[in-house]
Backbone as XML, in Angstrom:
<?xml version="1.0"?>
<chain id="A" units="angstrom">
  <residue number="1" name="SER">
    <atom name="N" x="177.290" y="-131.939" z="-70.931"/>
    <atom name="CA" x="177.010" y="-133.348" z="-70.119"/>
    <atom name="C" x="176.894" y="-132.261" z="-68.738"/>
  </residue>
  <residue number="2" name="PRO">
    <atom name="N" x="175.374" y="-132.452" z="-67.879"/>
    <atom name="CA" x="175.648" y="-131.547" z="-66.827"/>
    <atom name="C" x="176.560" y="-131.718" z="-66.002"/>
  </residue>
  <residue number="3" name="SER">
    <atom name="N" x="177.165" y="-133.206" z="-65.720"/>
    <atom name="CA" x="178.253" y="-133.043" z="-64.947"/>
    <atom name="C" x="179.573" y="-132.466" z="-65.037"/>
  </residue>
  <residue number="4" name="LEU">
    <atom name="N" x="179.693" y="-132.223" z="-66.170"/>
    <atom name="CA" x="181.133" y="-131.691" z="-66.831"/>
    <atom name="C" x="180.876" y="-129.775" z="-66.521"/>
  </residue>
  <residue number="5" name="ILE">
    <atom name="N" x="179.977" y="-129.971" z="-66.356"/>
    <atom name="CA" x="179.289" y="-127.680" z="-66.648"/>
    <atom name="C" x="179.483" y="-127.856" z="-64.849"/>
  </residue>
  <residue number="6" name="LEU">
    <atom name="N" x="179.092" y="-128.986" z="-63.675"/>
    <atom name="CA" x="179.280" y="-128.766" z="-62.645"/>
    <atom name="C" x="180.474" y="-128.841" z="-62.452"/>
  </residue>
  <residue number="7" name="TRP">
    <atom name="N" x="181.382" y="-129.505" z="-62.922"/>
    <atom name="CA" x="182.756" y="-130.091" z="-62.605"/>
    <atom name="C" x="183.207" y="-128.451" z="-62.485"/>
  </residue>
  <residue number="8" name="TYR">
    <atom name="N" x="182.794" y="-127.839" z="-63.831"/>
    <atom name="CA" x="184.475" y="-126.587" z="-64.335"/>
    <atom name="C" x="183.335" y="-125.391" z="-63.194"/>
  </residue>
  <residue number="9" name="ALA">
    <atom name="N" x="182.018" y="-125.418" z="-63.092"/>
    <atom name="CA" x="181.477" y="-124.536" z="-61.933"/>
    <atom name="C" x="182.270" y="-124.588" z="-60.224"/>
  </residue>
  <residue number="10" name="LEU">
    <atom name="N" x="182.279" y="-125.660" z="-60.067"/>
    <atom name="CA" x="182.918" y="-125.585" z="-58.666"/>
    <atom name="C" x="184.609" y="-125.702" z="-58.413"/>
  </residue>
  <residue number="11" name="ASN">
    <atom name="N" x="185.542" y="-125.430" z="-59.626"/>
    <atom name="CA" x="186.189" y="-125.551" z="-59.731"/>
    <atom name="C" x="186.937" y="-124.421" z="-59.002"/>
  </residue>
  <residue number="12" name="PRO">
    <atom name="N" x="188.267" y="-124.523" z="-57.835"/>
    <atom name="CA" x="188.136" y="-123.804" z="-57.048"/>
    <atom name="C" x="188.767" y="-122.544" z="-58.190"/>
  </residue>
  <residue number="13" name="LEU">
    <atom name="N" x="189.609" y="-122.607" z="-59.070"/>
    <atom name="CA" x="190.585" y="-121.137" z="-59.961"/>
    <atom name="C" x="189.288" y="-120.569" z="-60.424"/>
  </residue>
  <residue number="14" name="VAL">
    <atom name="N" x="188.445" y="-121.250" z="-61.070"/>
    <atom name="CA" x="187.002" y="-120.408" z="-61.307"/>
    <atom name="C" x="186.101" y="-119.875" z="-60.050"/>
  </residue>
  <residue number="15" name="LEU">
    <atom name="N" x="186.296" y="-120.257" z="-58.924"/>
    <atom name="CA" x="185.320" y="-119.749" z="-58.019"/>
    <atom name="C" x="186.157" y="-118.809" z="-57.434"/>
  </residue>
  <residue number="16" name="VAL">
    <atom name="N" x="187.512" y="-118.737" z="-57.430"/>
    <atom name="CA" x="188.412" y="-117.690" z="-56.824"/>
    <atom name="C" x="188.623" y="-116.621" z="-57.838"/>
  </residue>
  <residue number="17" name="GLU">
    <atom name="N" x="188.844" y="-116.962" z="-59.138"/>
    <atom name="CA" x="188.997" y="-115.745" z="-60.035"/>
    <atom name="C" x="188.160" y="-114.857" z="-60.259"/>
  </residue>
  <residue number="18" name="GLY">
    <atom name="N" x="186.774" y="-115.631" z="-60.406"/>
    <atom name="CA" x="185.490" y="-114.859" z="-60.717"/>
    <atom name="C" x="184.827" y="-114.151" z="-59.645"/>
  </residue>
  <residue number="19" name="PHE">
    <atom name="N" x="184.901" y="-115.340" z="-58.346"/>
    <atom name="CA" x="183.959" y="-114.238" z="-57.497"/>
    <atom name="C" x="185.244" y="-113.277" z="-56.204"/>
  </residue>
  <residue number="20" name="GLY">
    <atom name="N" x="186.533" y="-114.246" z="-55.943"/>
    <atom name="CA" x="186.759" y="-113.612" z="-55.333"/>
    <atom name="C" x="187.674" y="-112.215" z="-55.567"/>
  </residue>
  <residue number="21" name="ASN">
    <atom name="N" x="188.062" y="-112.146" z="-56.368"/>
    <atom name="CA" x="188.506" y="-111.339" z="-57.434"/>
    <atom name="C" x="187.513" y="-109.948" z="-58.380"/>
  </residue>
  <residue number="22" name="LEU">
    <atom name="N" x="186.051" y="-110.497" z="-58.268"/>
    <atom name="CA" x="185.390" y="-109.896" z="-58.746"/>
    <atom name="C" x="185.224" y="-109.975" z="-60.459"/>
  </residue>
  <residue number="23" name="HIS">
    <atom name="N" x="185.599" y="-110.516" z="-60.963"/>
    <atom name="CA" x="186.128" y="-110.529" z="-62.142"/>
    <atom name="C" x="184.091" y="-110.944" z="-63.057"/>
  </residue>
  <residue number="24" name="ILE">
    <atom name="N" x="183.874" y="-110.306" z="-63.903"/>
    <atom name="CA" x="182.503" y="-110.051" z="-64.441"/>
    <atom name="C" x="182.248" y="-111.205" z="-65.499"/>
  </residue>
  <residue number="25" name="GLU">
    <atom name="N" x="183.511" y="-111.668" z="-65.830"/>
    <atom name="CA" x="183.229" y="-112.355" z="-67.200"/>
    <atom name="C" x="182.766" y="-113.818" z="-66.687"/>
  </residue>
  <residue number="26" name="VAL">
    <atom name="N" x="182.748" y="-113.997" z="-65.410"/>
    <atom name="CA" x="182.341" y="-115.547" z="-65.317"/>
    <atom name="C" x="180.932" y="-115.634" z="-65.470"/>
  </residue>
  <residue number="27" name="VAL">
    <atom name="N" x="180.060" y="-114.385" z="-65.422"/>
    <atom name="CA" x="178.746" y="-113.971" z="-65.611"/>
    <atom name="C" x="178.424" y="-114.223" z="-66.964"/>
  </residue>
  <residue number="28" name="MET">
    <atom name="N" x="178.974" y="-113.247" z="-67.431"/>
    <atom name="CA" x="179.366" y="-112.841" z="-69.354"/>
    <atom name="C" x="179.022" y="-114.705" z="-69.579"/>
  </residue>
  <residue number="29" name="VAL">
    <atom name="N" x="180.380" y="-114.850" z="-69.309"/>
    <atom name="CA" x="180.727" y="-116.815" z="-69.899"/>
    <atom name="C" x="179.492" y="-117.557" z="-69.417"/>
  </residue>
  <residue number="30" name="SER">
    <atom name="N" x="178.876" y="-117.600" z="-68.302"/>
    <atom name="CA" x="177.535" y="-118.390" z="-68.107"/>
    <atom name="C" x="176.174" y="-118.228" z="-68.818"/>
  </residue>
  <residue number="31" name="LEU">
    <atom name="N" x="176.021" y="-116.702" z="-69.007"/>
    <atom name="CA" x="175.129" y="-116.065" z="-69.872"/>
    <atom name="C" x="174.860" y="-116.560" z="-71.285"/>
  </residue>
  <residue number="32" name="LEU">
    <atom name="N" x="176.214" y="-116.863" z="-72.276"/>
    <atom name="CA" x="176.975" y="-116.846" z="-73.427"/>
    <atom name="C" x="176.818" y="-118.633" z="-73.334"/>
  </residue>
  <residue number="33" name="ALA">
    <atom name="N" x="177.176" y="-119.275" z="-72.514"/>
    <atom name="CA" x="176.588" y="-120.370" z="-72.496"/>
    <atom name="C" x="175.198" y="-120.862" z="-73.048"/>
  </residue>
  <residue number="34" name="ILE">
    <atom name="N" x="174.167" y="-120.087" z="-72.015"/>
    <atom name="CA" x="172.947" y="-120.472" z="-71.741"/>
    <atom name="C" x="172.458" y="-120.332" z="-73.260"/>
  </residue>
  <residue number="35" name="PHE">
    <atom name="N" x="172.659" y="-119.293" z="-73.405"/>
    <atom name="CA" x="172.624" y="-118.490" z="-74.660"/>
    <atom name="C" x="172.832" y="-119.665" z="-76.132"/>
  </residue>
  <residue number="36" name="TYR">
    <atom name="N" x="174.463" y="-120.129" z="-76.072"/>
    <atom name="CA" x="174.285" y="-121.201" z="-77.011"/>
    <atom name="C" x="173.627" y="-122.164" z="-76.735"/>
  </residue>
  <residue number="37" name="TYR">
    <atom name="N" x="173.188" y="-122.951" z="-76.238"/>
    <atom name="CA" x="172.279" y="-124.219" z="-75.600"/>
    <atom name="C" x="171.108" y="-123.792" z="-76.016"/>
  </residue>
  <residue number="38" name="TYR">
    <atom name="N" x="170.393" y="-122.647" z="-76.518"/>
    <atom name="CA" x="169.595" y="-122.050" z="-76.925"/>
    <atom name="C" x="169.112" y="-122.375" z="-78.420"/>
  </residue>
  <residue number="39" name="PHE">
    <atom name="N" x="170.574" y="-121.594" z="-78.936"/>
    <atom name="CA" x="170.451" y="-121.832" z="-80.344"/>
    <atom name="C" x="171.070" y="-122.502" z="-81.173"/>
  </residue>
  <residue number="40" name="LEU">
    <atom name="N" x="171.547" y="-123.878" z="-80.342"/>
    <atom name="CA" x="171.498" y="-125.066" z="-80.800"/>
    <atom name="C" x="170.696" y="-125.519" z="-81.023"/>
  </residue>
  <residue number="41" name="THR">
    <atom name="N" x="169.166" y="-125.716" z="-79.876"/>
    <atom name="CA" x="167.974" y="-126.141" z="-79.862"/>
    <atom name="C" x="167.086" y="-125.029" z="-80.989"/>
  </residue>
  <residue number="42" name="GLU">
    <atom name="N" x="167.312" y="-123.590" z="-81.323"/>
    <atom name="CA" x="167.114" y="-123.429" z="-81.890"/>
    <atom name="C" x="165.467" y="-122.191" z="-81.254"/>
  </residue>
  <residue number="43" name="LYS">
    <atom name="N" x="165.614" y="-122.070" z="-80.105"/>
    <atom name="CA" x="164.547" y="-121.481" z="-79.412"/>
    <atom name="C" x="165.010" y="-120.155" z="-79.764"/>
  </residue>
  <residue number="44" name="MET">
    <atom name="N" x="164.979" y="-119.157" z="-80.256"/>
    <atom name="CA" x="165.661" y="-117.766" z="-80.912"/>
    <atom name="C" x="165.227" y="-117.067" z="-79.975"/>
  </residue>
  <residue number="45" name="ARG">
    <atom name="N" x="164.114" y="-117.269" z="-79.592"/>
    <atom name="CA" x="163.917" y="-115.977" z="-78.409"/>
    <atom name="C" x="164.691" y="-116.183" z="-77.557"/>
  </residue>
  <residue number="46" name="LYS">
    <atom name="N" x="164.235" y="-117.162" z="-77.176"/>
    <atom name="CA" x="165.395" y="-117.507" z="-75.606"/>
    <atom name="C" x="166.697" y="-117.172" z="-75.742"/>
  </residue>
  <residue number="47" name="ALA">
    <atom name="N" x="166.920" y="-117.776" z="-76.792"/>
    <atom name="CA" x="168.333" y="-117.323" z="-76.866"/>
    <atom name="C" x="168.984" y="-115.683" z="-76.956"/>
  </residue>
  <residue number="48" name="GLY">
    <atom name="N" x="168.129" y="-115.184" z="-77.882"/>
    <atom name="CA" x="168.527" y="-113.881" z="-78.186"/>
    <atom name="C" x="168.186" y="-112.992" z="-76.518"/>
  </residue>
  <residue number="49" name="PHE">
    <atom name="N" x="167.484" y="-113.475" z="-75.523"/>
    <atom name="CA" x="167.352" y="-113.089" z="-74.149"/>
    <atom name="C" x="168.336" y="-113.086" z="-73.615"/>
  </residue>
  <residue number="50" name="PHE">
    <atom name="N" x="169.020" y="-114.094" z="-73.748"/>
    <atom name="CA" x="170.086" y="-114.751" z="-72.849"/>
    <atom name="C" x="171.176" y="-113.690" z="-73.467"/>
  </residue>
  <residue number="51" name="PHE">
    <atom name="N" x="171.561" y="-113.566" z="-74.911"/>
    <atom name="CA" x="172.786" y="-112.631" z="-75.287"/>
    <atom name="C" x="172.659" y="-111.369" z="-75.206"/>
  </residue>
  <residue number="52" name="ALA">
    <atom name="N" x="171.281" y="-110.964" z="-74.648"/>
    <atom name="CA" x="170.951" y="-109.758" z="-74.493"/>
    <atom name="C" x="171.132" y="-109.749" z="-73.202"/>
  </residue>
  <residue number="53" name="LEU">
    <atom name="N" x="170.927" y="-110.687" z="-72.246"/>
    <atom name="CA" x="171.814" y="-110.556" z="-71.124"/>
    <atom name="C" x="173.367" y="-110.362" z="-70.461"/>
  </residue>
  <residue number="54" name="ALA">
    <atom name="N" x="174.234" y="-111.390" z="-71.860"/>
    <atom name="CA" x="175.667" y="-111.071" z="-71.573"/>
    <atom name="C" x="175.969" y="-109.806" z="-72.321"/>
  </residue>
  <residue number="55" name="VAL">
    <atom name="N" x="175.489" y="-109.511" z="-72.944"/>
    <atom name="CA" x="175.762" y="-107.841" z="-73.475"/>
    <atom name="C" x="175.516" y="-106.990" z="-72.570"/>
  </residue>
  <residue number="56" name="ASN">
    <atom name="N" x="175.113" y="-106.945" z="-71.512"/>
    <atom name="CA" x="174.594" y="-106.308" z="-70.823"/>
    <atom name="C" x="175.547" y="-106.623" z="-69.263"/>
  </residue>
  <residue number="57" name="VAL">
    <atom name="N" x="176.158" y="-107.179" z="-69.196"/>
    <atom name="CA" x="176.746" y="-107.894" z="-68.370"/>
    <atom name="C" x="178.093" y="-107.104" z="-69.034"/>
  </residue>
  <residue number="58" name="LYS">
    <atom name="N" x="178.506" y="-107.314" z="-70.430"/>
    <atom name="CA" x="179.624" y="-106.462" z="-70.380"/>
    <atom name="C" x="180.042" y="-106.895" z="-71.974"/>
  </residue>
  <residue number="59" name="LEU">
    <atom name="N" x="179.976" y="-105.969" z="-72.466"/>
    <atom name="CA" x="179.839" y="-105.693" z="-74.325"/>
    <atom name="C" x="180.636" y="-106.281" z="-75.020"/>
  </residue>
  <residue number="60" name="LEU">
    <atom name="N" x="181.037" y="-106.825" z="-74.576"/>
    <atom name="CA" x="182.193" y="-108.198" z="-75.044"/>
    <atom name="C" x="181.858" y="-108.710" z="-76.460"/>
  </residue>
  <residue number="61" name="PRO">
    <atom name="N" x="180.284" y="-109.557" z="-75.684"/>
    <atom name="CA" x="179.361" y="-110.270" z="-76.936"/>
    <atom name="C" x="178.975" y="-109.710" z="-78.492"/>
  </residue>
  <residue number="62" name="LEU">
    <atom name="N" x="178.669" y="-108.283" z="-77.979"/>
    <atom name="CA" x="178.920" y="-107.848" z="-79.018"/>
    <atom name="C" x="179.147" y="-108.417" z="-80.293"/>
  </residue>
  <residue number="63" name="ILE">
    <atom name="N" x="180.841" y="-108.768" z="-80.469"/>
    <atom name="CA" x="181.940" y="-108.666" z="-81.455"/>
    <atom name="C" x="180.903" y="-109.869" z="-81.922"/>
  </residue>
  <residue number="64" name="LEU">
    <atom name="N" x="180.489" y="-110.685" z="-81.682"/>
    <atom name="CA" x="179.683" y="-112.316" z="-82.075"/>
    <atom name="C" x="178.471" y="-111.499" z="-82.736"/>
  </residue>
  <residue number="65" name="LEU">
    <atom name="N" x="177.580" y="-110.456" z="-82.706"/>
    <atom name="CA" x="176.415" y="-109.899" z="-83.652"/>
    <atom name="C" x="176.566" y="-110.304" z="-84.904"/>
  </residue>
  <residue number="66" name="PRO">
    <atom name="N" x="177.542" y="-109.948" z="-85.716"/>
    <atom name="CA" x="177.625" y="-109.690" z="-87.474"/>
    <atom name="C" x="178.153" y="-111.428" z="-87.799"/>
  </residue>
  <residue number="67" name="LEU">
    <atom name="N" x="178.493" y="-112.366" z="-87.063"/>
    <atom name="CA" x="178.796" y="-113.623" z="-87.431"/>
    <atom name="C" x="177.132" y="-114.254" z="-86.930"/>
  </residue>
  <residue number="68" name="LEU">
    <atom name="N" x="176.452" y="-113.756" z="-86.488"/>
    <atom name="CA" x="175.162" y="-114.575" z="-85.698"/>
    <atom name="C" x="174.142" y="-114.407" z="-86.497"/>
  </residue>
  <residue number="69" name="PHE">
    <atom name="N" x="174.028" y="-112.923" z="-86.705"/>
    <atom name="CA" x="172.875" y="-112.108" z="-87.957"/>
    <atom name="C" x="173.331" y="-113.498" z="-89.110"/>
  </residue>
  <residue number="70" name="PHE">
    <atom name="N" x="174.314" y="-113.438" z="-89.366"/>
    <atom name="CA" x="174.105" y="-113.832" z="-90.591"/>
    <atom name="C" x="174.373" y="-115.471" z="-90.717"/>
  </residue>
  <residue number="71" name="SER">
    <atom name="N" x="174.236" y="-115.640" z="-89.547"/>
    <atom name="CA" x="174.368" y="-117.624" z="-89.219"/>
    <atom name="C" x="172.619" y="-117.688" z="-89.202"/>
  </residue>
  <residue number="72" name="ILE">
    <atom name="N" x="172.029" y="-117.050" z="-88.906"/>
    <atom name="CA" x="170.683" y="-117.580" z="-88.665"/>
    <atom name="C" x="169.268" y="-117.378" z="-89.542"/>
  </residue>
  <residue number="73" name="PRO">
    <atom name="N" x="168.613" y="-118.058" z="-89.875"/>
    <atom name="CA" x="167.977" y="-118.973" z="-91.473"/>
    <atom name="C" x="166.773" y="-117.188" z="-90.999"/>
  </residue>
  <residue number="74" name="ARG">
    <atom name="N" x="166.373" y="-116.660" z="-92.233"/>
    <atom name="CA" x="165.990" y="-115.528" z="-92.211"/>
    <atom name="C" x="164.870" y="-115.552" z="-91.599"/>
  </residue>
  <residue number="75" name="LYS">
    <atom name="N" x="163.821" y="-116.757" z="-91.177"/>
    <atom name="CA" x="162.412" y="-116.505" z="-91.136"/>
    <atom name="C" x="162.168" y="-116.329" z="-88.986"/>
  </residue>
  <residue number="76" name="VAL">
    <atom name="N" x="163.516" y="-116.659" z="-88.913"/>
    <atom name="CA" x="163.814" y="-116.560" z="-87.424"/>
    <atom name="C" x="164.510" y="-115.878" z="-87.104"/>
  </residue>
  <residue number="77" name="ARG">
    <atom name="N" x="165.453" y="-115.012" z="-87.940"/>
    <atom name="CA" x="166.313" y="-113.797" z="-87.630"/>
    <atom name="C" x="165.177" y="-112.968" z="-86.975"/>
  </residue>
  <residue number="78" name="LYS">
    <atom name="N" x="164.644" y="-112.440" z="-88.031"/>
    <atom name="CA" x="163.695" y="-111.120" z="-87.437"/>
    <atom name="C" x="163.235" y="-111.390" z="-85.643"/>
  </residue>
  <residue number="79" name="SER">
    <atom name="N" x="162.822" y="-112.206" z="-85.045"/>
    <atom name="CA" x="162.468" y="-112.400" z="-83.727"/>
    <atom name="C" x="163.624" y="-112.527" z="-82.655"/>
  </residue>
  <residue number="80" name="PHE">
    <atom name="N" x="165.168" y="-113.256" z="-83.211"/>
    <atom name="CA" x="166.419" y="-112.927" z="-82.430"/>
    <atom name="C" x="166.657" y="-111.645" z="-81.953"/>
  </residue>
  <residue number="81" name="ILE">
    <atom name="N" x="166.605" y="-110.824" z="-82.928"/>
    <atom name="CA" x="166.912" y="-109.374" z="-83.234"/>
    <atom name="C" x="166.043" y="-108.524" z="-82.242"/>
  </residue>
  <residue number="82" name="LEU">
    <atom name="N" x="164.729" y="-109.063" z="-81.970"/>
    <atom name="CA" x="163.670" y="-108.310" z="-81.842"/>
    <atom name="C" x="163.671" y="-108.389" z="-79.994"/>
  </residue>
  <residue number="83" name="SER">
    <atom name="N" x="164.130" y="-109.971" z="-79.590"/>
    <atom name="CA" x="164.366" y="-110.137" z="-78.025"/>
    <atom name="C" x="165.366" y="-109.749" z="-78.024"/>
  </residue>
  <residue number="84" name="ILE">
    <atom name="N" x="166.288" y="-109.656" z="-78.735"/>
    <atom name="CA" x="167.822" y="-108.875" z="-78.090"/>
    <atom name="C" x="167.762" y="-107.542" z="-77.884"/>
  </residue>
  <residue number="85" name="THR">
    <atom name="N" x="167.224" y="-106.487" z="-78.814"/>
    <atom name="CA" x="166.661" y="-105.418" z="-78.533"/>
    <atom name="C" x="165.908" y="-105.029" z="-78.069"/>
  </residue>
  <residue number="86" name="ILE">
    <atom name="N" x="164.483" y="-106.010" z="-77.506"/>
    <atom name="CA" x="163.571" y="-105.354" z="-76.181"/>
    <atom name="C" x="164.563" y="-105.760" z="-75.058"/>
  </residue>
  <residue number="87" name="THR">
    <atom name="N" x="165.043" y="-107.005" z="-75.059"/>
    <atom name="CA" x="165.389" y="-107.005" z="-73.405"/>
    <atom name="C" x="166.519" y="-105.839" z="-73.005"/>
  </residue>
  <residue number="88" name="CYS">
    <atom name="N" x="167.902" y="-105.142" z="-73.940"/>
    <atom name="CA" x="168.618" y="-104.444" z="-74.028"/>
    <atom name="C" x="167.916" y="-103.015" z="-73.160"/>
  </residue>
  <residue number="89" name="LEU">
    <atom name="N" x="166.783" y="-102.778" z="-74.110"/>
    <atom name="CA" x="166.060" y="-101.754" z="-73.767"/>
    <atom name="C" x="165.482" y="-101.304" z="-72.663"/>
  </residue>
  <residue number="90" name="ILE">
    <atom name="N" x="164.485" y="-102.667" z="-72.334"/>
    <atom name="CA" x="164.434" y="-102.640" z="-70.815"/>
    <atom name="C" x="165.197" y="-103.053" z="-69.328"/>
  </residue>
  <residue number="91" name="LEU">
    <atom name="N" x="166.414" y="-103.076" z="-69.275"/>
    <atom name="CA" x="167.452" y="-103.566" z="-69.029"/>
    <atom name="C" x="168.395" y="-101.940" z="-69.239"/>
  </residue>
  <residue number="92" name="VAL">
    <atom name="N" x="168.343" y="-101.316" z="-69.724"/>
    <atom name="CA" x="168.926" y="-100.147" z="-69.853"/>
    <atom name="C" x="168.284" y="-99.167" z="-69.779"/>
  </residue>
  <residue number="93" name="LEU">
    <atom name="N" x="166.605" y="-98.934" z="-69.402"/>
    <atom name="CA" x="165.976" y="-97.700" z="-69.298"/>
    <atom name="C" x="166.199" y="-96.942" z="-68.107"/>
  </residue>
  <residue number="94" name="PRO">
    <atom name="N" x="165.930" y="-97.909" z="-67.049"/>
    <atom name="CA" x="166.372" y="-97.720" z="-65.746"/>
    <atom name="C" x="167.358" y="-96.101" z="-65.644"/>
  </residue>
  <residue number="95" name="PHE">
    <atom name="N" x="168.118" y="-96.561" z="-66.401"/>
    <atom name="CA" x="169.636" y="-95.827" z="-66.059"/>
    <atom name="C" x="169.700" y="-94.248" z="-67.166"/>
  </residue>
  <residue number="96" name="VAL">
    <atom name="N" x="168.690" y="-94.328" z="-68.439"/>
    <atom name="CA" x="168.591" y="-93.573" z="-69.334"/>
    <atom name="C" x="167.750" y="-92.711" z="-68.153"/>
  </residue>
  <residue number="97" name="PHE">
    <atom name="N" x="166.944" y="-92.971" z="-67.396"/>
    <atom name="CA" x="165.979" y="-91.568" z="-66.793"/>
    <atom name="C" x="166.149" y="-91.331" z="-65.904"/>
  </residue>
  <residue number="98" name="ARG">
    <atom name="N" x="167.679" y="-91.806" z="-65.312"/>
    <atom name="CA" x="167.717" y="-91.248" z="-63.992"/>
    <atom name="C" x="168.688" y="-89.747" z="-63.316"/>
  </residue>
  <residue number="99" name="GLU">
    <atom name="N" x="167.369" y="-88.977" z="-62.513"/>
    <atom name="CA" x="167.289" y="-87.997" z="-62.634"/>
    <atom name="C" x="169.660" y="-87.619" z="-61.407"/>
  </residue>
  <residue number="100" name="GLY">
    <atom name="N" x="170.216" y="-86.919" z="-62.317"/>
    <atom name="CA" x="171.074" y="-86.494" z="-61.908"/>
    <atom name="C" x="172.620" y="-87.516" z="-61.844"/>
  </residue>
  <residue number="101" name="SER">
    <atom name="N" x="172.219" y="-88.387" z="-62.517"/>
    <atom name="CA" x="173.275" y="-89.341" z="-62.320"/>
    <atom name="C" x="174.463" y="-89.098" z="-63.332"/>
  </residue>
  <residue number="102" name="LYS">
    <atom name="N" x="174.538" y="-88.426" z="-64.330"/>
    <atom name="CA" x="175.244" y="-87.814" z="-65.408"/>
    <atom name="C" x="176.195" y="-86.807" z="-63.456"/>
  </residue>
  <residue number="103" name="ASP">
    <atom name="N" x="175.520" y="-86.254" z="-63.310"/>
    <atom name="CA" x="176.238" y="-85.245" z="-62.458"/>
    <atom name="C" x="177.341" y="-86.009" z="-61.007"/>
  </residue>
  <residue number="104" name="LYS">
    <atom name="N" x="176.103" y="-87.198" z="-60.638"/>
    <atom name="CA" x="177.207" y="-87.595" z="-60.255"/>
    <atom name="C" x="178.585" y="-88.448" z="-60.161"/>
  </residue>
  <residue number="105" name="TYR">
    <atom name="N" x="178.542" y="-88.574" z="-61.698"/>
    <atom name="CA" x="179.245" y="-89.839" z="-61.836"/>
    <atom name="C" x="181.026" y="-88.865" z="-62.079"/>
  </residue>
  <residue number="106" name="TYR">
    <atom name="N" x="180.278" y="-87.002" z="-62.750"/>
    <atom name="CA" x="181.375" y="-86.782" z="-63.243"/>
    <atom name="C" x="181.693" y="-85.764" z="-61.870"/>
  </residue>
  <residue number="107" name="GLU">
    <atom name="N" x="181.045" y="-85.562" z="-60.683"/>
    <atom name="CA" x="181.755" y="-85.170" z="-59.324"/>
    <atom name="C" x="182.382" y="-86.263" z="-58.890"/>
  </residue>
  <residue number="108" name="ARG">
    <atom name="N" x="182.266" y="-87.475" z="-59.455"/>
    <atom name="CA" x="182.811" y="-88.803" z="-58.604"/>
    <atom name="C" x="183.897" y="-89.418" z="-59.325"/>
  </residue>
  <residue number="109" name="THR">
    <atom name="N" x="183.840" y="-88.839" z="-60.465"/>
    <atom name="CA" x="185.143" y="-89.281" z="-61.299"/>
    <atom name="C" x="186.266" y="-87.806" z="-61.589"/>
  </residue>
  <residue number="110" name="GLY">
    <atom name="N" x="185.838" y="-86.810" z="-61.484"/>
    <atom name="CA" x="186.422" y="-85.560" z="-62.034"/>
    <atom name="C" x="186.608" y="-85.115" z="-63.042"/>
  </residue>
  <residue number="111" name="ASP">
    <atom name="N" x="184.969" y="-84.857" z="-63.860"/>
    <atom name="CA" x="185.061" y="-84.823" z="-64.771"/>
    <atom name="C" x="185.527" y="-85.842" z="-66.067"/>
  </residue>
  <residue number="112" name="GLY">
    <atom name="N" x="185.448" y="-87.313" z="-65.383"/>
    <atom name="CA" x="185.964" y="-88.569" z="-66.500"/>
    <atom name="C" x="187.629" y="-88.571" z="-66.730"/>
  </residue>
  <residue number="113" name="LYS">
    <atom name="N" x="188.678" y="-87.734" z="-65.801"/>
    <atom name="CA" x="189.724" y="-87.617" z="-65.965"/>
    <atom name="C" x="190.497" y="-88.701" z="-65.046"/>
  </residue>
  <residue number="114" name="SER">
    <atom name="N" x="191.151" y="-89.136" z="-64.983"/>
    <atom name="CA" x="192.005" y="-90.438" z="-64.057"/>
    <atom name="C" x="192.400" y="-89.970" z="-63.579"/>
  </residue>
  <residue number="115" name="GLU">
    <atom name="N" x="193.431" y="-90.107" z="-62.483"/>
    <atom name="CA" x="193.966" y="-89.309" z="-61.294"/>
    <atom name="C" x="195.618" y="-89.849" z="-61.998"/>
  </residue>
  <residue number="116" name="TYR">
    <atom name="N" x="195.676" y="-90.309" z="-63.088"/>
    <atom name="CA" x="197.182" y="-90.047" z="-63.826"/>
    <atom name="C" x="197.342" y="-88.959" z="-65.113"/>
  </residue>
  <residue number="117" name="THR">
    <atom name="N" x="196.124" y="-88.679" z="-65.193"/>
    <atom name="CA" x="195.816" y="-87.564" z="-66.457"/>
    <atom name="C" x="195.984" y="-86.128" z="-65.346"/>
  </residue>
  <residue number="118" name="ASP">
    <atom name="N" x="195.541" y="-86.414" z="-64.175"/>
    <atom name="CA" x="195.030" y="-84.978" z="-63.054"/>
    <atom name="C" x="197.118" y="-84.707" z="-62.714"/>
  </residue>
  <residue number="119" name="LEU">
    <atom name="N" x="197.474" y="-85.488" z="-62.618"/>
    <atom name="CA" x="198.912" y="-85.904" z="-62.067"/>
    <atom name="C" x="200.114" y="-85.572" z="-63.105"/>
  </residue>
  <residue number="120" name="LEU">
    <atom name="N" x="199.418" y="-85.302" z="-64.077"/>
    <atom name="CA" x="200.606" y="-85.215" z="-65.540"/>
    <atom name="C" x="200.309" y="-83.958" z="-65.310"/>
  </residue>
  <residue number="121" name="GLN">
    <atom name="N" x="199.060" y="-83.251" z="-65.714"/>
    <atom name="CA" x="198.905" y="-81.959" z="-66.021"/>
    <atom name="C" x="199.041" y="-80.988" z="-65.048"/>
  </residue>
  <residue number="122" name="LYS">
    <atom name="N" x="199.171" y="-81.357" z="-63.406"/>
    <atom name="CA" x="199.320" y="-80.283" z="-62.387"/>
    <atom name="C" x="201.120" y="-80.584" z="-62.501"/>
  </residue>
  <residue number="123" name="THR">
    <atom name="N" x="201.485" y="-81.517" z="-63.030"/>
    <atom name="CA" x="203.141" y="-81.240" z="-62.878"/>
    <atom name="C" x="203.992" y="-80.956" z="-64.320"/>
  </residue>
  <residue number="124" name="SER">
    <atom name="N" x="203.523" y="-81.426" z="-65.506"/>
    <atom name="CA" x="204.332" y="-80.807" z="-66.446"/>
    <atom name="C" x="203.432" y="-79.827" z="-67.095"/>
  </residue>
  <residue number="125" name="GLY">
    <atom name="N" x="201.624" y="-80.275" z="-67.073"/>
    <atom name="CA" x="201.715" y="-78.901" z="-67.981"/>
    <atom name="C" x="201.133" y="-78.815" z="-69.443"/>
  </residue>
  <residue number="126" name="ILE">
    <atom name="N" x="201.432" y="-80.426" z="-69.857"/>
    <atom name="CA" x="201.480" y="-80.995" z="-71.654"/>
    <atom name="C" x="199.961" y="-81.380" z="-71.697"/>
  </residue>
  <residue number="127" name="VAL">
    <atom name="N" x="199.547" y="-82.095" z="-70.329"/>
    <atom name="CA" x="198.462" y="-83.145" z="-71.078"/>
    <atom name="C" x="196.854" y="-81.348" z="-70.715"/>
  </residue>
  <residue number="128" name="LYS">
    <atom name="N" x="196.082" y="-81.009" z="-71.695"/>
    <atom name="CA" x="195.380" y="-80.174" z="-71.628"/>
    <atom name="C" x="193.981" y="-80.726" z="-72.334"/>
  </residue>
  <residue number="129" name="TYR">
    <atom name="N" x="192.696" y="-80.172" z="-71.278"/>
    <atom name="CA" x="191.269" y="-80.926" z="-71.835"/>
    <atom name="C" x="190.769" y="-79.833" z="-71.952"/>
  </residue>
</chain>
């Protein structure tokens, strides 16, 4: 029911945890709820689109993909998977062809090592890369 969704969305705990503490799971769960609505109404292209958006927010929904693949009828399975694939490609391509983004990442993170690893390496010499 829409009124229950509104009550949940305006719940102070959800607002503080989701937006105050910058937990992106709130966005992912919202997109999965929209996906589930379209999945139940058998609008597979829209369902695939919102599932792909949820995957691009956080990779956790990929766990559901094998279950979804076998629960969808064969005649609409192709459009569902195609919708997910096209949406993911459109959302990821700007990051793939971005000039120098990998260099900036390694410059900022110190070759991908954490500060804890750097500290261990400096103090004990045990951790080697």
